[in-house]
Every structure is written in structure tokens, then in C-alpha cells.
PDB file of N, CA, C and O in Angstrom:
ATOM      1  N   UNK A   1      22.900 -13.889   4.878  1.00  0.00           N
ATOM      2  CA  UNK A   1      21.961 -13.166   5.753  1.00  0.00           C
ATOM      3  C   UNK A   1      20.939 -14.127   6.354  1.00  0.00           C
ATOM      4  O   UNK A   1      20.630 -14.065   7.544  1.00  0.00           O
ATOM      5  N   UNK A   2      20.421 -15.018   5.505  1.00  0.00           N
ATOM      6  CA  UNK A   2      19.435 -15.988   5.987  1.00  0.00           C
ATOM      7  C   UNK A   2      20.057 -16.927   7.015  1.00  0.00           C
ATOM      8  O   UNK A   2      19.460 -17.229   8.048  1.00  0.00           O
ATOM      9  N   UNK A   3      21.265 -17.377   6.710  1.00  0.00           N
ATOM     10  CA  UNK A   3      21.959 -18.287   7.630  1.00  0.00           C
ATOM     11  C   UNK A   3      22.257 -17.590   8.950  1.00  0.00           C
ATOM     12  O   UNK A   3      22.173 -18.199  10.016  1.00  0.00           O
ATOM     13  N   UNK A   4      22.607 -16.308   8.872  1.00  0.00           N
ATOM     14  CA  UNK A   4      22.909 -15.561  10.090  1.00  0.00           C
ATOM     15  C   UNK A   4      21.669 -15.431  10.967  1.00  0.00           C
ATOM     16  O   UNK A   4      21.764 -15.496  12.192  1.00  0.00           O
ATOM     17  N   UNK A   5      20.510 -15.250  10.347  1.00  0.00           N
ATOM     18  CA  UNK A   5      19.268 -15.179  11.116  1.00  0.00           C
ATOM     19  C   UNK A   5      18.973 -16.498  11.801  1.00  0.00           C
ATOM     20  O   UNK A   5      18.536 -16.518  12.952  1.00  0.00           O
ATOM     21  N   UNK A   6      19.209 -17.603  11.105  1.00  0.00           N
ATOM     22  CA  UNK A   6      18.987 -18.926  11.692  1.00  0.00           C
ATOM     23  C   UNK A   6      19.894 -19.119  12.901  1.00  0.00           C
ATOM     24  O   UNK A   6      19.451 -19.582  13.952  1.00  0.00           O
ATOM     25  N   UNK A   7      21.165 -18.761  12.745  1.00  0.00           N
ATOM     26  CA  UNK A   7      22.121 -18.906  13.848  1.00  0.00           C
ATOM     27  C   UNK A   7      21.714 -18.023  15.016  1.00  0.00           C
ATOM     28  O   UNK A   7      21.796 -18.439  16.172  1.00  0.00           O
ATOM     29  N   UNK A   8      21.273 -16.799  14.719  1.00  0.00           N
ATOM     30  CA  UNK A   8      20.877 -15.874  15.775  1.00  0.00           C
ATOM     31  C   UNK A   8      19.652 -16.397  16.515  1.00  0.00           C
ATOM     32  O   UNK A   8      19.591 -16.325  17.743  1.00  0.00           O
ATOM     33  N   UNK A   9      18.678 -16.921  15.780  1.00  0.00           N
ATOM     34  CA  UNK A   9      17.486 -17.480  16.419  1.00  0.00           C
ATOM     35  C   UNK A   9      17.840 -18.682  17.277  1.00  0.00           C
ATOM     36  O   UNK A   9      17.328 -18.836  18.386  1.00  0.00           O
ATOM     37  N   UNK A  10      18.713 -19.528  16.761  1.00  0.00           N
ATOM     38  CA  UNK A  10      19.141 -20.714  17.502  1.00  0.00           C
ATOM     39  C   UNK A  10      19.878 -20.317  18.770  1.00  0.00           C
ATOM     40  O   UNK A  10      19.679 -20.920  19.824  1.00  0.00           O
ATOM     41  N   UNK A  11      20.730 -19.302  18.668  1.00  0.00           N
ATOM     42  CA  UNK A  11      21.476 -18.823  19.828  1.00  0.00           C
ATOM     43  C   UNK A  11      20.532 -18.266  20.880  1.00  0.00           C
ATOM     44  O   UNK A  11      20.700 -18.528  22.071  1.00  0.00           O
ATOM     45  N   UNK A  12      19.536 -17.494  20.442  1.00  0.00           N
ATOM     46  CA  UNK A  12      18.558 -16.942  21.379  1.00  0.00           C
ATOM     47  C   UNK A  12      17.769 -18.045  22.061  1.00  0.00           C
ATOM     48  O   UNK A  12      17.458 -17.951  23.249  1.00  0.00           O
ATOM     49  N   UNK A  13      17.442 -19.097  21.309  1.00  0.00           N
ATOM     50  CA  UNK A  13      16.678 -20.204  21.870  1.00  0.00           C
ATOM     51  C   UNK A  13      17.502 -20.934  22.927  1.00  0.00           C
ATOM     52  O   UNK A  13      16.990 -21.277  23.993  1.00  0.00           O
ATOM     53  N   UNK A  14      18.778 -21.170  22.626  1.00  0.00           N
ATOM     54  CA  UNK A  14      19.664 -21.840  23.577  1.00  0.00           C
ATOM     55  C   UNK A  14      19.853 -20.978  24.818  1.00  0.00           C
ATOM     56  O   UNK A  14      19.833 -21.481  25.941  1.00  0.00           O
ATOM     57  N   UNK A  15      20.037 -19.679  24.611  1.00  0.00           N
ATOM     58  CA  UNK A  15      20.234 -18.767  25.730  1.00  0.00           C
ATOM     59  C   UNK A  15      18.989 -18.727  26.613  1.00  0.00           C
ATOM     60  O   UNK A  15      19.096 -18.665  27.838  1.00  0.00           O
ATOM     61  N   UNK A  16      17.814 -18.763  25.994  1.00  0.00           N
ATOM     62  CA  UNK A  16      16.577 -18.764  26.757  1.00  0.00           C
ATOM     63  C   UNK A  16      16.423 -20.026  27.577  1.00  0.00           C
ATOM     64  O   UNK A  16      16.007 -19.969  28.734  1.00  0.00           O
ATOM     65  N   UNK A  17      16.758 -21.179  26.986  1.00  0.00           N
ATOM     66  CA  UNK A  17      16.632 -22.428  27.727  1.00  0.00           C
ATOM     67  C   UNK A  17      17.682 -22.519  28.825  1.00  0.00           C
ATOM     68  O   UNK A  17      17.443 -23.143  29.859  1.00  0.00           O
ATOM     69  N   UNK A  18      18.850 -21.897  28.611  1.00  0.00           N
ATOM     70  CA  UNK A  18      19.874 -21.881  29.656  1.00  0.00           C
ATOM     71  C   UNK A  18      19.428 -21.053  30.847  1.00  0.00           C
ATOM     72  O   UNK A  18      19.615 -21.458  31.995  1.00  0.00           O
ATOM     73  N   UNK A  19      18.832 -19.885  30.577  1.00  0.00           N
ATOM     74  CA  UNK A  19      18.365 -19.047  31.681  1.00  0.00           C
ATOM     75  C   UNK A  19      17.204 -19.716  32.400  1.00  0.00           C
ATOM     76  O   UNK A  19      17.047 -19.564  33.611  1.00  0.00           O
ATOM     77  N   UNK A  20      16.381 -20.464  31.646  1.00  0.00           N
ATOM     78  CA  UNK A  20      15.301 -21.225  32.271  1.00  0.00           C
ATOM     79  C   UNK A  20      15.868 -22.306  33.176  1.00  0.00           C
ATOM     80  O   UNK A  20      15.406 -22.488  34.302  1.00  0.00           O
ATOM     81  N   UNK A  21      16.873 -23.023  32.680  1.00  0.00           N
ATOM     82  CA  UNK A  21      17.502 -24.074  33.484  1.00  0.00           C
ATOM     83  C   UNK A  21      18.172 -23.481  34.718  1.00  0.00           C
ATOM     84  O   UNK A  21      18.141 -24.080  35.792  1.00  0.00           O
ATOM     85  N   UNK A  22      18.776 -22.308  34.565  1.00  0.00           N
ATOM     86  CA  UNK A  22      19.446 -21.665  35.690  1.00  0.00           C
ATOM     87  C   UNK A  22      18.445 -21.299  36.786  1.00  0.00           C
ATOM     88  O   UNK A  22      18.697 -21.538  37.966  1.00  0.00           O
ATOM     89  N   UNK A  23      17.316 -20.721  36.395  1.00  0.00           N
ATOM     90  CA  UNK A  23      16.312 -20.358  37.400  1.00  0.00           C
ATOM     91  C   UNK A  23      15.701 -21.605  38.022  1.00  0.00           C
ATOM     92  O   UNK A  23      15.368 -21.608  39.207  1.00  0.00           O
ATOM     93  N   UNK A  24      15.550 -22.670  37.228  1.00  0.00           N
ATOM     94  CA  UNK A  24      15.018 -23.934  37.743  1.00  0.00           C
ATOM     95  C   UNK A  24      15.968 -24.530  38.777  1.00  0.00           C
ATOM     96  O   UNK A  24      15.537 -25.007  39.827  1.00  0.00           O
ATOM     97  N   UNK A  25      17.268 -24.498  38.471  1.00  0.00           N
ATOM     98  CA  UNK A  25      18.276 -25.019  39.405  1.00  0.00           C
ATOM     99  C   UNK A  25      18.296 -24.192  40.680  1.00  0.00           C
ATOM    100  O   UNK A  25      18.359 -24.742  41.780  1.00  0.00           O
ATOM    101  N   UNK A  26      18.244 -22.866  40.537  1.00  0.00           N
ATOM    102  CA  UNK A  26      18.257 -22.001  41.717  1.00  0.00           C
ATOM    103  C   UNK A  26      17.023 -22.227  42.581  1.00  0.00           C
ATOM    104  O   UNK A  26      17.067 -22.033  43.796  1.00  0.00           O
ATOM    105  N   UNK A  27      15.922 -22.637  41.957  1.00  0.00           N
ATOM    106  CA  UNK A  27      14.689 -22.859  42.705  1.00  0.00           C
ATOM    107  C   UNK A  27      14.739 -24.189  43.448  1.00  0.00           C
ATOM    108  O   UNK A  27      14.311 -24.276  44.600  1.00  0.00           O
ATOM    109  N   UNK A  28      15.264 -25.235  42.787  1.00  0.00           N
ATOM    110  CA  UNK A  28      15.169 -26.579  43.342  1.00  0.00           C
ATOM    111  C   UNK A  28      16.435 -27.076  44.021  1.00  0.00           C
ATOM    112  O   UNK A  28      16.384 -28.035  44.791  1.00  0.00           O
ATOM    113  N   UNK A  29      17.570 -26.440  43.749  1.00  0.00           N
ATOM    114  CA  UNK A  29      18.826 -26.937  44.314  1.00  0.00           C
ATOM    115  C   UNK A  29      18.840 -26.925  45.837  1.00  0.00           C
ATOM    116  O   UNK A  29      19.304 -27.899  46.428  1.00  0.00           O
ATOM    117  N   UNK A  30      18.357 -25.876  46.509  1.00  0.00           N
ATOM    118  CA  UNK A  30      18.326 -25.907  47.986  1.00  0.00           C
ATOM    119  C   UNK A  30      17.494 -27.059  48.529  1.00  0.00           C
ATOM    120  O   UNK A  30      17.856 -27.660  49.541  1.00  0.00           O
ATOM    121  N   UNK A  31      16.382 -27.374  47.871  1.00  0.00           N
ATOM    122  CA  UNK A  31      15.542 -28.484  48.320  1.00  0.00           C
ATOM    123  C   UNK A  31      16.275 -29.811  48.150  1.00  0.00           C
ATOM    124  O   UNK A  31      16.242 -30.664  49.037  1.00  0.00           O
ATOM    125  N   UNK A  32      16.936 -29.979  47.009  1.00  0.00           N
ATOM    126  CA  UNK A  32      17.693 -31.208  46.755  1.00  0.00           C
ATOM    127  C   UNK A  32      18.827 -31.338  47.765  1.00  0.00           C
ATOM    128  O   UNK A  32      19.092 -32.426  48.276  1.00  0.00           O
ATOM    129  N   UNK A  33      19.497 -30.216  48.049  1.00  0.00           N
ATOM    130  CA  UNK A  33      20.620 -30.238  48.976  1.00  0.00           C
ATOM    131  C   UNK A  33      20.149 -30.617  50.383  1.00  0.00           C
ATOM    132  O   UNK A  33      20.836 -31.353  51.092  1.00  0.00           O
ATOM    133  N   UNK A  34      18.985 -30.116  50.783  1.00  0.00           N
ATOM    134  CA  UNK A  34      18.482 -30.427  52.120  1.00  0.00           C
ATOM    135  C   UNK A  34      18.030 -31.880  52.205  1.00  0.00           C
ATOM    136  O   UNK A  34      18.049 -32.470  53.285  1.00  0.00           O
ATOM    137  N   UNK A  35      17.623 -32.462  51.082  1.00  0.00           N
ATOM    138  CA  UNK A  35      17.215 -33.867  51.078  1.00  0.00           C
ATOM    139  C   UNK A  35      18.434 -34.778  51.167  1.00  0.00           C
ATOM    140  O   UNK A  35      18.414 -35.775  51.888  1.00  0.00           O
ATOM    141  N   UNK A  36      19.494 -34.441  50.438  1.00  0.00           N
ATOM    142  CA  UNK A  36      20.649 -35.332  50.370  1.00  0.00           C
ATOM    143  C   UNK A  36      21.543 -35.213  51.592  1.00  0.00           C
ATOM    144  O   UNK A  36      22.253 -36.163  51.922  1.00  0.00           O
ATOM    145  N   UNK A  37      21.529 -34.078  52.269  1.00  0.00           N
ATOM    146  CA  UNK A  37      22.437 -33.891  53.395  1.00  0.00           C
ATOM    147  C   UNK A  37      21.892 -34.534  54.663  1.00  0.00           C
ATOM    148  O   UNK A  37      22.533 -34.471  55.712  1.00  0.00           O
TER     149      UNK A  37
END
């Protein structure tokens, strides 16, 4: 049970950072694309 909670917390943390990275990419990718093109 304790190990399952650790895994669940770790999964939530990874999922949160992934969604953060996704929104960051969606925010900055158009700017990067306009600079490189």
C-alpha cells in the first residue's frame, strides 16, 4: 500500500510536469518556428 502511494505520487508528479511542458511548448513553439524559418 505504501509503495503504491509512492508510485501514484510519482506518476502524478510526472504527469503534472508533462502537462506543464506541453503548455510551455504550445506557448513558445510558434515563436521559435517564426525565428528559425
